[in-house]
N, C-alpha and C positions, 0 to 999 in steps of 0.2 A: 617682533613675533606677534601674530594675531592672537588676541585674547580668546580663551576658550569660552564657548557659550555656557550659560547656566543651564542646569538640568531642567528647571521648570520652563525653559523656552523650547525644549525639544519634545516633539510629538512623534511617537513610535507606533507603527502598526505591525502586529505580530501574528503569525500563523504557523503551527507545527502540529503533526499528528500526536505528539506526546502532550496530552492536555494537562497532565499533572505538572509538567515543566512550565507550560504556558501560564497556568494559574500562579505558580510560584514566582515566575519571572515578572509577571505584572505586579504582584504584591511587592517584590523587592525593588523594582524600578520606580514604582509610584512612591515608595518610602523615600527615595532619593530625589523626588520632585519631577520625574519624567511623566509625561502624559502617554498612557498606553491604551491602545485599542486592540482588542482580541478579535481575530477573524476565525470563523469556524473551520475554514479550509482555504485552499488556494483560490478557488472561484470567488468565495466571499471576500477575500483580501483584495482581489482585482476590482471587484464591484465597488468596494469602499474607497480604494486608493485614489487620491487626487494630489498632485504635486504641491498645491498651495495649502494643503491641510497637514501633510506629514513630512517630517524631516529625514526619517530613517525607516527602511523596510527590513524586518526580520522574517525570513522565510525558510521553512524547513525543506531540505532537499528531498525528503521522503514523502512530501505531500503528494497526493494523487490528483491529477487532472484539474488544474495545472500543477506541476511540480514546482519546487523552489527555483529550479533552473529556468522554467518557463516564465515564472514571475520576474526573475532577474532580466531575461531578455525583453519582457514587456516594459519594465521600468527603464532599462537602458535605451529602449527605442523611443518611449514617449516622455520620459523625464530623466535624461542622462545625468543631471546634476544631483539626483537623489541617491545617496549611498545605500547599497544593499548588503546586509550581513546574512550569510547563509547559516542555517542551523543544521546540525547533523549528529548522529550517534557514532559509536566506534566503528560500525560496519559501513558507514557511508562517508567516511572522511575523504576517500579518493574522489567521490562525486562532488563533494564540496570544494576540493582543491581544483577540480576542473572548472568550477564556477568562477574561481578567481581569475583564470585565464580568459573568461568571458566578461569580466568587468566587475565582479563582486569585490567589495572593499576587503572583506576577510571572511572567515567562518568561525563559529564557536560551537562547542559540543553542548548538547542538552543535558547538562548536569547541574543540579542545584548548588554544587560546590563552586561552580564557575560564574555565579550571578554577579559578583562584584566585578569580575573581569569583563563581563558582558556590558556592564554600565560604562566602564572605561573605554571599551571598543566603540560604543555608540558616540561618546563625546569625541573620541579621536576621529571617527568617521566624519562627524560634522565639522571638526576643526581642520581636517586635511584639505589643502587647496588642490586644485587641478594640477596634476604633475606635468607641467609643460616641459620641464627639463628632461623627463624621461622620454617624452614624445620626440623631442629634438634629438636626443641621444640615439633613439631607435632609428630615426630617419638618417642620421649620420652613419650608423652602422650599416644600414641597407645600402647607402651610397658607396661605402667603401668595399662592401663585399660583392657589389655588382648585382644585376637584376636576377641572375640565376639562383643565387644562394637562398633568398627567401622562398623562392618557388620550391626548392627541394624540401625545405622545412614544412611548407604547407601541404605538399602533395605526397611526401614519403614519411617523414618522421612523425608528423601528427597522426596520420591514419594508422601507422603501425602501433602507436601508443593506444589509440582508441580501440583497435582490434584486440589488443592485449586485454584491455579492460572488459570488453564484451565477452571474450572467451572465458575469462575468469567469472563473469557474472552469470553465464548461461546455466551452469550446474548449481549455483548458489542462490540466485535471486528468482522471484516470481516472474512468470513470462511477461506480464504487463510492464514490469520494471526494465527487463532486458530490451523489449521492443521500444520503450521510451529512450533508453540509452542509445539504441541504434538510430532512432530519429534525431537525437541530439548530435550524434557523431556525424550524421549526414549534413547537418547544418554547418558544422565546422569544415568538413571536407569541401563543401560547395560555396562557402561564405553565404549561405542562405539564411533568411530570417527565421524560417520555421520548417518543420518536416513532420510528416505523419505516416503511420502504418495503417493500411486497410486490410482487413481479412475478409475472405469470401465465404458467405453463408449461403447454403443451398436455397433458402426461401427468401431471404431479405437482400441478397446481393452483397455488394461491397459496403463495409461499414468501418469508419475510423475507430480505432481502438486505443489510440494514444491521444495526448493533449493537443488541442488546436486553439486558435484564437477564438475567444467566445464573445467578442464584441460584434457590432453590426457587419463590419467588413469580413470578420471571421465566418459569420453565418453565410455570407455570399460565397466565400471561398469554399466552405463545406459543400454548398449546393453545386458549385462548379466541379468539385472533385467527385462527389458521390452520386450525382444525378443518375437515375436508372437509365440504362440503354445508351445514353449519349454523354455521360459524364467523363471527365478526364481519366478516371481510373478504368472505366469500361473501355475507353479507346486504347489505353495502354495494354489492357488485357487482350483486346482483339488483335492488336498489332503483334503481341508477343515479344516486344522489345522495348528498349528505352525510347521515350518520346519527350519532346520539349514543346511547350505551348505557352500561351499568355492569355490572361483575362483582363479585358478592358472594363474599368469601373464606370460608374455613372457620371463622374466628373471628367470631361475630356482633357482638362489641364493636368490631371494626374497621370503619371506613367503607368502602363499596364503592369500587372503582377505576373511575373514569369514563373512557370512551373516546369519541373522535370520529374518524370515518373519511370519506374522500372518494375517489371513483373517479378514475382517471387514464385519459383517453380520447385515442387518437391517430386522428383522422379517424373518429370513431364506433366505433372498435375498442378494447375495454377491454384495457389492457396491465398495469395495476397498481392498487394501493390505497395511499394515504398515511394512516397511522393515528397519532394522538397519544393518549397515555393518562396516567393519574395527574394528571387535571385538578384545579384547585382545588375543594375541597369547598364545597357550599352557595353556589355562585357561578355565575350564568348567563353564558354566553358571548355577548357582543354580536355582532350581525350583521356588523359591520365586521371583527372578528377572524376570523370564519368565512370572510369573503370573501378575506382575505389568505391564510388556510390553503388555500383552494381554488386561489388564484393560485399558491401554492408547488407544489401538485400539477401545475399546468400547466407550471411550470418543470422539473419532473421529466420530464414527457413530452418537452419540448424536449431535455433532456440525453440521454434514451434514444434519440431519433431522431438526434441529432447523433452519438452513439456508433455507431449502426448505419451511418450514411452514411460515417463515418470508417473503419469496418472494411471496408466494401465498397470504398472507395477504396484502402485498403492492399492488398487482394487484387488490385487492378488493377495495382499497381506491382510489377514483378518483382524489384526489388533490396531486399536487407536494409538497413534504414535505418542501422544501426550501422557495417557494414563496407563497404557498396556492392557486395558480392558478391550472387549470385543467392539469393533466398529458397530455403529447403529444398524446398518443394513445386515451385517452378519448376525448380530444379536437377534434381530427381528425374524430372520429366516430360521435360525435354530430354535427360537422360542416358539414360533408357529408350529414347528415339528413336534415339540414337546407338548404343546397345548393339545394337538390332535391325538397324541398318544394318551394324554390324561383323559380326554373325552371318551376315547374308545374303551379304556379300561376302568373308567369312573374313579380315577385317582385324584387326590387333592393337589392343588398347585397354588403357590403364593407368588404374587407380584409385588415388588417394592420399588418405589421411586424415591431416591435420596437427592434433595436439592440443597445446595450449599447456601447458607444465609449470607446476604450482603456481598455477593461475589463482584458485582459491578463496582461497589465502593472499594473493595480490596484491590481490584485492578487499577482503579483510578489513583488510589493513595500510594500503592506499593509497586505498581507496574504489572504488566501481563506475565512476565516471567515468574513473579511471585504467585500470581493466580494459577499458573501451571503447576507450581509446587504444591499449592493447596489441593488441586484436583488429584495429583498423584498420591498425596498423603491420605485423602479421603478414600480413594480407590483401594489403597493398601489396607486400610482399616476394614473395608467391606470384604476384601479378598480373604483376610485372616479370620473373619467371623463365619463366613458361609462354608459349606462343604465343597469338596472337589467336584461333586456331581452337579452342583448348582451352577447357575450362569450369571455372568457379570458383564454389563455392557455400558459404553458411553452413549447415553440415550439422547441427551440434548446438550446445549452449550455448557451448562453448569449442573446437569443432572446425571446421576448414575442409576441404571436400572438393574434390578436383581430378580432372578426367577428361581424360586426354591421348589425343587421337585418333591412330590409326594409329601407336601407340608401343609397341614391344616391350620385352623385359627390359633390354637394354643402355641404351636411351634412358630407361627408368624409373629405373635406378640413377643415371644422370647427373643427372636432374632432382631426384631425392630428395636426393642429396648437396648439390646447389646450394641446395635449400630449407633443409636443416639448417644449412649454413654461413651463409646469408643471415639466417635467423631468429636464429642465435646471435650475430650481429653487432649486433643491435638493442640500443641503450642508451637508456633513457628517464630523464629527470630526475624526481625526486620530493622530498618533504620529508625523506626519509631518505637522499638521495643518488642516485647513478646506479643504475638497476636493469637487470640483464642479463636478456634473454628467451631461453628455449630452448623446444624442442618435441620431442615424440616423434612419429615418422612411421611409418605403415603403408603398404605398397605391395603391390598385386596386379596381375597381368597376365592379360588374356584373349587367346586361348582357354585354358581349363583345365578339367580334369575336375570334374564336379559343379557347374558354373556355367552356369545356364540363363537367367539374367535379370540385370538391373542390380542388383537387390536382393541376389541371391546374391553378386555381385562386391563390392558395398559391405560386406556382412556379413563376407566373407573379409578385406577390407581392414581392417575394424575389429578383427578378431581379430589381425591382424598388428600393428596399432597397440598393442593391449593387450599383446602379447608384447614389443614395444619398451618399453612402460611398465615391465614387470617387470625389464628390463635397467637401468633408471634414466633420468634425464633426458637429453635431447639424443641420442637413439638412433634408429636406423632398423631396422625388421624387414620382411622380405619374405615374403609368403604364398605 
């Protein structure tokens, strides 16, 4: 049996959108003797990665442009002997399992409770030899089943599984993630190295919206695909049908890169192009694979249309989904109306901005879900203190805005102090114990000199809030 390498001989490069996990993982692995390099994102990981420097790659499947699956394909193409362990959360396990079929050693969930297991997986990945027996067994099975059986798996069972994943993702995932999933599925259907989705913009033309190779050859490929008027995407658009083409590189000894592209129509209106490239050399693409490729493009159209309808529906809903307060746009529109009424009848009006202290630290230490809980609790305190005729809105990322109708300086001070005390009394349980919440508060009262609109009043209120911030947490400042 091959002896296991020592931890201090293993160099790991790590990137995941959950930065709290990354920091905890580096601390835990370094305690066990591993060398750990943290990358900011997928692009930073690829720019740092060299096969002679790192032994294992840890990449989050939820990374954006390039994703963990893009990193996996890059490593398998340029350094196939380097094991890749994919990182995922509970919602992206299926995507990580898909990565195993593409050559990942295994996957691990981004939980601090699993750090000891992660260390074991790294050592196991280094110690695992190339599984020649599995390859030979696979070849024997293919020989026994005849040439048609693998073809049916590639062209029917695999696409059906991918289509099922995509249809589940369309209502649940952001559009960018769904389009990336469609691009990844196109690679599997066509045995292609890479695939991208381009969307058509009225002013800028076709633009790639999914991950693509970011090295020098990738830049040439992007130019070949996106070039205005005569690029591959434009030629597919002009033809209105699937096209196959090839790009010859500067080295005549290198084989040309083969491309296939198909248009994406929504009710006869062209909205995008799906392109796969780096197709297998000297191998014709059968019609069934092309049909699946075109069907994946149709799924992209459905995803885009669903995202458009969802966005329109969100605009119709006046409340912020996280806090239940008015959305910023709705709040500003209604506040502007009330300001004009106060100006016309010479009524007092008070604007208050509540900004939660240390929100970025809370998100980093406890996660964004905990941050959402904080926002909801602070909003509830504000809602319980103001009157039903007053207004409450999600003003900025961590800020809540209040508009108190027919309220002068004395009433403003009373409400502001009640807000400060109420928010200061919030205690939330976390894995690190109870967390106390505080906020800095800015207050401005209208009428006042130099204030001719609700936007002037809110700007003055924000300046007061920033002055309170300079005093420290849990403070109030009056403009």
